[in-house]
C-alpha positions in Angstrom: -7.3 -2.6 -7.9 -5.8 -5.5 -5.9 -8.3 -7.3 -3.7 -7.0 -8.9 -0.5 -8.7 -11.4 1.9 -7.4 -10.6 5.4 -8.0 -13.5 7.8 -7.4 -12.0 11.2 -9.3 -12.5 14.5 -7.7 -9.5 16.2 -10.1 -6.7 15.2 -7.7 -3.9 16.2 -4.9 -5.3 14.0 -7.4 -5.9 11.2 -8.6 -2.3 11.4 -5.1 -0.9 11.2 -4.1 -3.1 8.3 -7.3 -2.4 6.4 -7.0 1.3 6.8 -3.4 1.3 5.7 -3.9 -0.9 2.7 -7.0 1.1 1.6 -4.9 4.2 1.7 -2.6 2.5 -0.8 -5.3 1.5 -3.3 -5.7 -2.1 -2.1 -9.2 -3.3 -1.3 -9.5 -5.5 1.8 -12.2 -8.1 2.6 -11.9 -9.1 6.3 -12.8 -12.4 7.8 -12.4 -13.1 11.6 -12.6 -16.8 11.4 -11.9 -19.6 8.9 -15.5 -20.6 8.1 -16.2 -16.9 7.2 -13.2 -16.8 5.0 -14.2 -20.0 3.1 -17.7 -18.6 2.6 -16.3 -15.4 1.2 -14.1 -17.3 -1.2 -17.1 -19.0 -2.6 -18.5 -15.6 -3.7 -15.5 -13.4 -4.2 -12.3 -13.5 -6.3 -9.2 -12.3 -4.5 -5.7 -11.6 -5.6 -3.9 -12.4 -2.3 -4.6 -13.7 1.2 -3.1 -12.4 4.4 -3.5 -15.2 7.0 -3.1 -15.2 10.8 -2.3 -18.5 12.5 -4.0 -18.2 15.9 -7.6 -18.5 14.8 -10.8 -19.9 16.2 -12.3 -23.1 14.8 -9.0 -24.4 13.2 -5.4 -23.5 13.3 -4.1 -21.2 10.6 -1.6 -23.8 9.4 -4.3 -26.2 8.7 -6.4 -23.5 7.0 -3.3 -22.6 4.8 -3.2 -26.2 3.6 -6.9 -26.2 2.8 -6.7 -22.9 1.0 -3.7 -24.1 -1.1 -5.7 -27.2 -2.2 -8.5 -25.0 -3.6 -6.7 -21.8 -4.7 -3.6 -20.8 -6.4 -3.5 -17.2 -5.2 -0.5 -16.0 -3.1 -0.8 -16.5 0.7 1.2 -14.4 3.2 1.2 -15.7 6.8 1.0 -12.8 9.3 1.5 -14.2 12.8 2.9 -13.5 16.3 4.2 -17.1 16.2 7.8 -16.7 15.2 9.0 -20.3 15.9 11.0 -21.7 13.1 8.8 -24.9 13.0 5.7 -22.8 12.4 7.5 -20.9 9.6 8.7 -24.1 7.9 5.3 -25.7 8.2 3.5 -22.7 6.8 5.8 -22.6 3.8 5.5 -26.4 3.3 1.7 -26.0 3.5 1.7 -23.6 0.6 2.3 -20.1 2.0 4.4 -17.8 -0.2 5.8 -15.7 2.6 5.8 -15.5 6.4 5.8 -12.3 8.3 6.2 -12.4 12.1 4.3 -9.8 14.2 4.8 -7.1 15.3 5.8 -5.5 12.0 5.4 -2.2 10.2 2.5 -2.2 7.8 4.9 -0.9 5.1 6.8 -4.2 5.3 3.6 -6.1 4.7 2.8 -3.9 1.7 6.3 -4.4 0.3 6.1 -8.2 0.7 2.6 -8.2 -1.0 4.0 -6.2 -3.9 7.0 -8.6 -4.2 4.8 -11.7 -4.1 2.3 -10.3 -6.5 5.0 -9.4 -9.0 6.7 -12.8 -8.6 3.4 -14.7 -9.2 2.4 -12.5 -12.2 -0.6 -10.9 -10.5 0.8 -7.4 -11.2 3.4 -6.1 -13.6 6.7 -4.8 -12.3 5.7 -1.3 -13.4 2.8 -1.3 -11.0 5.0 -1.3 -8.0 3.9 1.1 -5.3 6.7 3.7 -5.1 4.8 6.3 -3.0 3.0 5.4 0.2 0.8 7.9 2.2 0.4 7.4 5.9 -2.3 9.9 6.7 -2.2 9.4 10.5 1.4 10.6 10.7 1.1 12.9 7.7 4.1 11.1 6.2 4.8 10.1 2.6 7.3 7.3 1.9 9.2 7.1 -1.4 10.6 3.6 -2.1 9.9 2.9 1.6 11.9 5.8 2.9 10.2 8.7 4.7 10.3 12.0 2.8 11.3 15.2 4.7 8.4 17.4 3.7 7.0 20.7 4.9 3.2 20.7 5.6 2.6 22.5 2.3 4.8 20.0 0.4 2.9 17.1 2.0 -0.4 18.5 0.9 0.7 19.1 -2.6 2.3 15.6 -3.0 -0.7 13.9 -1.5 -2.9 15.8 -3.9 -0.8 14.5 -6.8 -0.8 10.9 -5.5 -4.5 10.9 -4.9 -5.0 12.1 -8.5 -2.2 10.2 -10.2 -2.4 10.5 -14.0 -4.6 13.6 -14.0 -3.5 17.1 -14.8 -3.8 19.4 -11.7 -4.1 23.1 -12.3 -2.0 25.6 -10.4 -5.3 27.0 -8.9 -6.1 23.6 -7.5 -2.6 23.3 -6.0 -3.0 26.7 -4.4 -6.3 25.8 -2.9 -4.8 22.6 -1.4 -2.2 24.6 0.6 -4.2 27.7 1.7 -4.7 26.3 5.1 -1.0 26.3 5.7 -0.8 30.1 5.2 1.7 29.6 2.4 2.0 32.4 -0.2 0.1 30.7 -3.0 1.0 32.9 -6.0 2.1 31.2 -9.2 5.7 32.0 -8.5 5.5 30.4 -5.0 3.8 27.3 -6.5 6.7 27.0 -8.9 9.1 27.1 -6.0 7.3 24.4 -4.2 7.2 22.2 -7.2 10.9 22.7 -7.7 11.5 21.7 -4.1 9.4 18.6 -4.4 11.2 17.5 -7.5 14.5 17.7 -5.7 13.1 15.3 -3.1 11.4 12.7 -5.3 13.2 12.8 -8.7 16.6 11.3 -9.6 17.2 14.4 -11.7 15.0 17.4 -10.8 15.7 18.9 -14.3 14.4 15.8 -16.0 11.4 14.8 -13.9 10.0 11.3 -14.4 7.1 11.6 -11.9 6.1 15.3 -11.7 5.7 16.6 -15.2 4.8 20.1 -16.3 1.8 20.4 -18.6 2.4 23.7 -20.3 -0.2 26.4 -19.8 -2.3 24.2 -17.4 -0.4 22.8 -14.4 1.3 19.5 -13.5 0.7 15.8 -13.9 1.9 13.1 -11.5 2.3 9.5 -12.7 4.0 6.4 -11.4 6.4 4.9 -14.0 
């Protein structure tokens, strides 16, 4: 699992980003001030740093320079300061990317994935292609929202949460009972067919949602 150090003094923003990244299998360690971040880095190994600029103690641009002197992990600046001089200084001080607030957390995730692939921290095949936003009960495929019924959402979320594992038809039926959907085997097959049309390039040759004969289905990123 990717481990991120989030250096952000706005607790509301930190909470939103932490929850979103956790939902997408990224562990977050939060530091609200530079001294706390530096102490964490003495004890923890992280894969990427998300850095705000307007911080107590010292400015984020100075902290970025200090971090780059002691670490080679990717740094993404996340700041409401959108002035071109701040952007240029941040990149000159060692940041790998600069994201101006406000932004959609999905954009941060996409940039993190891009930077991590570029720096060799993750392989290209580990790209997150499905993102679950539990608050809005929305699932994004390649960063586009899928048009799903409540039952389809529950089933796809079940598969994403259990990626690589075989899910029985009975477990699928249990996951959608609350939506008053007819959960017979024939109805499950219909739902799976509809999902494949929405997430596969070719529903007849599924790459993500595969049938495991006599048992159920298995979902896997490729």
